N, C-alpha and C positions, 0 to 999 in steps of 0.2 A: 639515528638508528631506531626511530619510534615506530609503534604499532597502531594500528587502528582496528576497531572491529564495527564495522556498520551492519546495523539489521534494516532490512526494506521489504515491503510486501514483494513478491512475485508478479510481475505488472500481467504476463501471459496470463496464468492461472486466476488471476482476478479478474482479468477482462472475460476470459471465456467462462466464467462461473458468476458474472455478474447477476445478480436477482434485479430486475429493472424496479420492481416496487412490493411493497410488503407492509402491513399494518402489525406492528407489535404492541401488545398492550402491557403494562407494567404499573404494578398498583392501581388498576382502575382508569390510568390513562391512555388511549389509543396514541400510539406514533405511528404517522403516515410517513414512511420513508420512502424514499425513490433515488434510483441511482442511473448513472449514466458514463459513458468514454466519448468527453468529447474536446475537442481541440487539443489531445495530448494530455489531456487532467482526466482522471476520477473524480465525480462530482456528487455527493451525495448529500440530500436535502431531507431536513426532517423538520415534520411541522406537526403541532399540538395544539390542544387547548386545554387550560386546567384554571378554574373557578372563574370561568368567562372570560380568561385573557388568552389571545393567542398567541403562538411563539412560533418561528422561525428560524431554522438556522442550516449553513451549508458548511459541507467540509470539502475542500478542493485539493486535491494531491497531485504532483506533477507524477506521471507515467514516465518513471526512467528506466530504460532498458539495462542489461550488464554490459553492452557494448558502450553503451553511451558514459557508464560511470567509468568503465574501463579509460576511455577520451578524458575525462574530467580528473581521474587521479593521475594519466601520463601527463596531462598540462600542469598539473602540480608538483610533477617531480616524484610521484608515488607509483607504487606498484602492485596491484592485487594477485596477491601471491595464495589465497586458496578461498574457495566459496562452499556454502553448506546449504542445504534446501529446508531444514526445519531447525529447532532447538535441541534436536538429539545428533545433530552435526551431520546427518545423512548427507551422500552427495546432492549436489545440487542440478536439477533437471528442469531447464528451462521450460517445459511444457508442463510438467506435474506437480513441482514443489511447491509448499504453501508460501515459504519466504526465500528472500534470498541475503543470506548472512555474508559479508565478504571481511577476509581478513587482507587488510592493506598493510605495505611496508614502505618506508622511507629508504 
């Protein structure tokens, strides 16, 4: 009779609002940031130079839809009982919500 609360990005909003590239300057360091949706993943690359040394990092997150989560939960014997679209617990909208917050029960 356990419960699980899972917070994930709303992949539809993230993909639709994806900023392909930008440069952010923080404390005098310019960060070159690129993003793409490729092969089912949202990929963010960050490159910068500091004190003559170059750095490069990659963040890669699987884009999982709510229907995929439901299949995963079902195969594990769990049930999705509620969804929310933000931290104020607003109703989840697949096209506009910023988050996908799920309440799952055993």
